[in-house]
N, C-alpha and C positions, 0 to 999 in steps of 0.2 A: 782452185790456187786463188786468192791475192796478190795486189798487186805490191804489198811489202815482203810476200813470203822470197828466201831467195832460190836464186836457178842459178843450172849450171854455167858459166860464159864458154866459148866455146875462142874459140878461133879458124882461122877462115880453112883447115885440113881437119881441123874434126879431131883435135885436143881438145881440154879442158882447160880450162886457164885461172880459174878459180873463179866469185861466181857475183852476183847483182842482181838488182830484184826486182822478179815481172815488169816495173812501172818502166824501170831503168830499160829495159831491153826491148820496148814498143816507143820510148819517150825518144830513146838514143837511138837505136836499130843495129845494139850488140851482136854478135856471133851467137847461139843459144842452140839444140837441141828438144830437141819431140822425141814421142813414141809416136806411133801408126801402127793400129792393128787394122785389117781387113780381116772382119772376121764372113768363113765362105760357112753354111749350109752343111748336112753330114755329107751331103753328096757332089760337094764344092761345084754343083751349076748355081749358086744364087747368092747375095754377099747383099749385107744386111747392109742398109743409103740409111743416113736421118741428114734432117733437118732440125740445124745448128741454133738455141735462140738466139733470133733479137738483139738476146742481149748480152751476147759474144764479144770480146774487147779488135776479136780479129776472123770476119770472114763470116760476119751475123746473118743472117735468115739465111743460110744458103746449105746448100745439102751434102754432103761429107759420106763418104766410102768407107772412108779411115774412124776408125773412134780414135782416141789420142789426148795429147797434151805435151806439154812442157818441164822437160826432165830436169825435179826439181835438185840441188846441189845437196852434192853428197849420193847422189839416188844414180845410178846404171839406165843406159834403155832400155833394159827389159824386165830394168822391176817401174819405172817406170808405164812398163804398155802393160804388167799384169794388174799396179793400182790405174790406171786412164780404164781397162774393163769391166775395175769391180767398182770406180766409180759411174761412169759416164752409161755402162749399158748390163751392170748387175751379174756380169758375167763371174763366175769365180770355178778353181778349179781346172784350168786349165793352162797348159806353159805353153808362149807365145813362140813359133818356133821364127827368128830372125829368115830377114830375105832380103836386105839393102840399104845400102842408107844412102840418101838422096838428096844431093845440095838445094835449095830454095833458095836461091839469093840475088831480092826485088825488094832491096830499098824501100822503108823503114826495115821490109819482114828478110831472116838471117839469117837459117837455119839451116841444121841437118838433122831429115825427118829418119831415121832409122826406121825400116820398115821391120814389120809382124806381119800373123796370119796367123789363126784360130780356124778351125773348123768349131758345129757351137751350134746345138737342134734345141739348147733347153732356152725353159725364158728368157725375153729381155725386159730392162727394167732400165725406164729412160731416167735421166737425173733432171728432171723437171728444170732447171736454175740451166740445165748449158742444150738439154735436145728438147724441143717442140714433139717429135713424131719421129715416126720410120715403118722400114717393110722391106721384106728380100726384094731384090731385084735381081733377075737373069741376067749372065753372064752378057747377052750377045746384047740387053737396053742396055746395060753400064758401058759398054765397049762404045757405040755410039753416044752417048752422053757424051762421055771422056772424049769422046772425036768430032763432037761438039761444038765449038767454042764459044756458044748460045745457050749450051746448058744453064741451068742454077748448080755446076758441081761446080768446089771455091773454086782457087787456081792452084795451088798446093798437092793439092787432093785429085785433084784432073791429071801432074803430069805424076804423081805417081801408081797413078794406078795406069797414062797410059804406058808409062814406064812395067809395071808389074804385067799386062796384056806383053810386053815386045818381049819376056823374057819368059813365063810362062803362060802365059794365051793361046 
């Protein structure tokens, strides 16, 4: 999604109130939303963790345990989740299961993160513009990363996986 593409603009309570360019969201700190998807192994014991490209506009060259992106204008979070899984990791033919919504409010980033989960045992195909590499990580190791403020996890992803462990782990 380029800087001139329109994304859904949200209010602080999580309601869509219009649209704005991605560049304006970044420059002016508008409330927006993202769909983030936790990709777990078929047995549920591992999570796919990837290294973000150094060219990402937010949290470049950091690790993330969530695949996802900004909700486009006219798109639902569930539609965004499916689109982002296909674009970033080449995962098709699954229906992301909704988990929870977590607010990330650290200006200039103000985002409603709609969290989803899938189980996947097929191939992973990285989108080279967004992902440098990745691998499966056992849940105990991911929990250790989540609890360590010096680990290389992206800040919003850290909050999200901490919430996931609080609810489901």
